[in-house]
C-alpha atoms as a printed R data frame, in Angstrom:
   type eleno elety resid chain resno      x      y       z
1  ATOM     1    CA   MET     A     1 24.111 15.453  -1.632
2  ATOM     2    CA   PHE     A     2 27.473 14.856  -3.202
3  ATOM     3    CA   VAL     A     3 30.375 13.031  -1.481
4  ATOM     4    CA   TRP     A     4 33.592 14.847  -2.229
5  ATOM     5    CA   GLN     A     5 36.732 12.642  -1.723
6  ATOM     6    CA   THR     A     6 40.261 14.007  -2.067
7  ATOM     7    CA   TRP     A     7 41.095 13.199  -6.071
8  ATOM     8    CA   THR     A     8 43.752 14.492  -8.100
9  ATOM     9    CA   VAL     A     9 42.101 16.390 -11.441
10 ATOM    10    CA   TRP     A    10 44.524 17.570 -13.604
11 ATOM    11    CA   ILE     A    11 41.897 19.032 -16.292
12 ATOM    12    CA   PHE     A    12 42.609 22.138 -18.119
13 ATOM    13    CA   PHE     A    13 39.134 24.067 -16.823
14 ATOM    14    CA   SER     A    14 39.618 26.966 -20.044
15 ATOM    15    CA   PHE     A    15 38.242 30.406 -19.608
16 ATOM    16    CA   SER     A    16 35.147 29.380 -21.777
17 ATOM    17    CA   ILE     A    17 34.283 26.810 -19.077
18 ATOM    18    CA   PHE     A    18 34.188 29.856 -16.263
19 ATOM    19    CA   SER     A    19 31.775 31.664 -18.745
20 ATOM    20    CA   SER     A    20 29.719 28.700 -19.339
21 ATOM    21    CA   LEU     A    21 29.098 28.089 -15.720
22 ATOM    22    CA   TYR     A    22 29.080 31.963 -15.035
23 ATOM    23    CA   SER     A    23 26.215 32.342 -17.579
24 ATOM    24    CA   ARG     A    24 24.430 29.044 -15.875
25 ATOM    25    CA   GLU     A    25 24.753 31.302 -12.845
26 ATOM    26    CA   VAL     A    26 26.892 28.247 -10.818
27 ATOM    27    CA   LEU     A    27 29.666 30.864 -10.606
28 ATOM    28    CA   THR     A    28 28.887 34.732  -8.984
29 ATOM    29    CA   SER     A    29 30.776 37.261 -10.963
30 ATOM    30    CA   VAL     A    30 33.326 37.785  -7.921
31 ATOM    31    CA   GLN     A    31 33.960 34.158  -8.402
32 ATOM    32    CA   TYR     A    32 34.347 34.367 -12.041
33 ATOM    33    CA   GLU     A    33 37.103 37.665 -11.637
34 ATOM    34    CA   LYS     A    34 38.944 35.215  -8.770
35 ATOM    35    CA   LEU     A    35 39.839 32.406 -11.241
36 ATOM    36    CA   GLU     A    36 40.290 35.021 -14.411
37 ATOM    37    CA   SER     A    37 43.050 36.337 -11.822
38 ATOM    38    CA   LYS     A    38 44.428 32.981 -10.673
39 ATOM    39    CA   VAL     A    39 48.024 32.461 -12.661
40 ATOM    40    CA   GLY     A    40 48.550 29.130 -14.032
41 ATOM    41    CA   ILE     A    41 46.447 26.077 -14.943
42 ATOM    42    CA   ARG     A    42 47.232 24.296 -11.477
43 ATOM    43    CA   GLU     A    43 45.449 27.525  -9.565
44 ATOM    44    CA   ARG     A    44 42.652 27.768 -12.014
45 ATOM    45    CA   ASN     A    45 41.791 24.239 -11.381
46 ATOM    46    CA   LEU     A    46 42.672 23.826  -7.549
47 ATOM    47    CA   GLU     A    47 39.998 27.357  -7.215
48 ATOM    48    CA   LEU     A    48 37.205 26.008  -9.328
49 ATOM    49    CA   LEU     A    49 37.297 22.473  -7.240
50 ATOM    50    CA   ARG     A    50 37.179 24.673  -4.302
51 ATOM    51    CA   ILE     A    51 33.964 26.892  -5.588
52 ATOM    52    CA   ILE     A    52 32.079 23.668  -6.779
53 ATOM    53    CA   PRO     A    53 31.200 21.736  -3.762
54 ATOM    54    CA   ARG     A    54 30.131 25.390  -2.167
55 ATOM    55    CA   ARG     A    55 27.728 26.307  -5.084
56 ATOM    56    CA   GLY     A    56 24.553 24.007  -4.454
57 ATOM    57    CA   PRO     A    57 23.792 20.121  -6.106
58 ATOM    58    CA   ASN     A    58 23.320 21.804  -9.541
59 ATOM    59    CA   ALA     A    59 26.920 23.055  -9.719
60 ATOM    60    CA   PHE     A    60 28.933 19.549 -10.366
61 ATOM    61    CA   PRO     A    61 26.256 18.437 -13.158
62 ATOM    62    CA   GLU     A    62 26.519 21.766 -14.879
63 ATOM    63    CA   LEU     A    63 30.532 21.760 -14.485
64 ATOM    64    CA   VAL     A    64 30.186 17.861 -16.300
65 ATOM    65    CA   SER     A    65 27.761 19.530 -18.866
66 ATOM    66    CA   ALA     A    66 29.704 22.598 -19.540
67 ATOM    67    CA   LEU     A    67 33.247 20.147 -19.885
68 ATOM    68    CA   LYS     A    68 30.872 17.932 -22.377
69 ATOM    69    CA   VAL     A    69 30.188 20.985 -24.962
70 ATOM    70    CA   PRO     A    70 32.848 21.704 -27.388
71 ATOM    71    CA   ALA     A    71 35.163 24.227 -27.260
72 ATOM    72    CA   THR     A    72 34.801 27.333 -29.985
73 ATOM    73    CA   VAL     A    73 37.565 28.911 -30.995
């Protein structure tokens, strides 16, 4: 179980990260669409950080793994 602390994270979570998390079944289609609909980097980041703690014990390691994969253009 993860202990979540209040940290300010200013990482740009790109749509490729969202797609990766969706394909790994970390995000549902509804959550993915909600992230896509957010306007601005800060809003998308905050929403993703709200979702991840509720998605189970593998969600955070999957996020870290997705961030390590080089982005494809």
